[in-house]
C-alpha positions, 0 to 999 in steps of 0.5 A: 959526417962520414958514414964510416966514422966510428963513435966510441960508445960511452960506458955506463959510468961515464954517461947517465941522465945528466949527460942525457939532459945536457946532450939530448933534452936541453938542446931539444933533439929528444925525439920523445920516444918514451924509451928512457921513461919505460925502462928506468923507474927513476925517470918520469914524463913531466912537462912533456919531457923525461925528468929524473925523479930519483938519482942513481950515479951508477946507471947510464941505461937511459943514455945507452938506449936513447936513439939521439946519443949514439946510433951506429947503423952499420953495426946494427945492420950487420947484427940484424941483417948480416950485412950493411946497406949500400948507401947509393943503392938502398936509400930505404935501407935493407929489405927483401920485398917491396909491394903495394898491399891492402887489408881485405877487411879495411877499417874506417879508421885505418890509414891508406891500405890498413896494412899495419893494423891488419898485420898486428891483428894477424900476429895477435890471432896467430900467436906471434905476439900476445899483445901490441903497444899501439898509439890511439888518440882522444877526441881532440887528437891527443895521442894515447899509448896503449897495450892492446890485447884484442883485435878490436883494441888494435883496430880502434887505434888505427890511423896516423896521428901526425903528432909526437907521442912517447909511445914506447912508454906503454912498453912498461905497462905491457911488461909489468902485466906479464906479456911475453911476446910484445908487438910494437908499431911506431915511427923510425925513432921509436924503432931505433930505440927498441932495436938499441934495447935489443942489440946493445951489449950490456949486462942488464936484463930489462925484458928486451927478449920480450919485444917480439915484433917491430912494425915501423911506419914511414915518417918524414917528420912529425908535429908538435901537438899544441903548435899544430892544433893551435896554429894550423887546425884552429888558426888557419883552418878554423876547425875544432880538433874534435871536428877533424875526421882524419889527417893525411899528407898527399901530393905535397899537401897536408890535409885535415878532413872534417867530419862533413868530408870537406878537406882543409889543406896547405902545402906541406912546406907551409907546415914547417912552423909546426914541426916538432924540433926533435925531428930535426936530427933524424935520417930514417924515413922508412923505419930501416931497423923494423921487422916490416915497414909500412907507409903510403908513399909509393902506392896508389890511394887505398894501398900501402907500401910494404917493405919486409926486412927481417926473417920475422917480417917476411914470415908474418907478411907471407902468413897474412897473405896466405891467410887472405888477411891482405892482398898485394900488387906490384909496386910501380917503379915510379912509386918505389923511386918516389919513396927512395927520393924522399928517403934520400931527401931526409938523409940529406937534411940530416947531414945538414942538421948534423953539421949545424947542431954538431951531432957527433954521436948519431951516425948514418 
């Protein structure tokens, strides 16, 4: 699809949950971000997908906020950054600074440099946010979205989970608890959804002004929990999920590190069978609409690649650096080129999927 093609934004009377179910949920392109469930009291999470429990013929907010319906990136970039990206030169999206960084008090649970956790803790302790919506896990690696209100609660949720979670759903708990400056850390699709909530021109007040900070993660794709655990962890690795200390993707390999420190690994291309189907129609590798993006690609072991994007993201990172919360070093040209190449590969995959699945509403 041409990047400049314009998609007519539906009106709320034209599109409601029925259209969402028909165009997104049934064809399995739902990314299961949890946004519709968080912001609509008539939608609940049932059988691992959104389900309408109370019909309202006049409401279409679920369709409007879904990142899998219409997503005009050029328009959103213009509102957020004051310009649109150069498709040839900015495969990682618009950013003001790219560095390798590392938390000075890195936690055992933290992934790579522990920067996402460190930034959220600093934002909480400096008053930039009064809570953070984070994704924790249970002993068997099932994801659990939570509202963290202390540094220890944020640190307890550190580390990449690698399976789909409707993390935005916990935004509902944060709002109902009265928090006014909510931080959120999540994957590109979740960041897209919350940016739509903030930027869409609509007449409803759903608490969007209380979303104060978006920390985005790098993500090529994510996995279905049951497929990953049953097919790979138990089936191929012979591990009980409870015995896994951490997961990681490095140098083209997907690894499960057990609690004895042994690495069980397969080539990343061998994990396609476990990929969550809703990840197919996603082009965003580096959470391009976040205030600040964090990932491992491009940086050496124990460090994170950080892209500051908005003025808010710049200020938060600069404050954390000045306070000694994080330390930084220059990212290598080779490392940045690798991140750009992966971002480009994901965009190309999206172009192929968009034609295959007729995804006329999702724009690059």
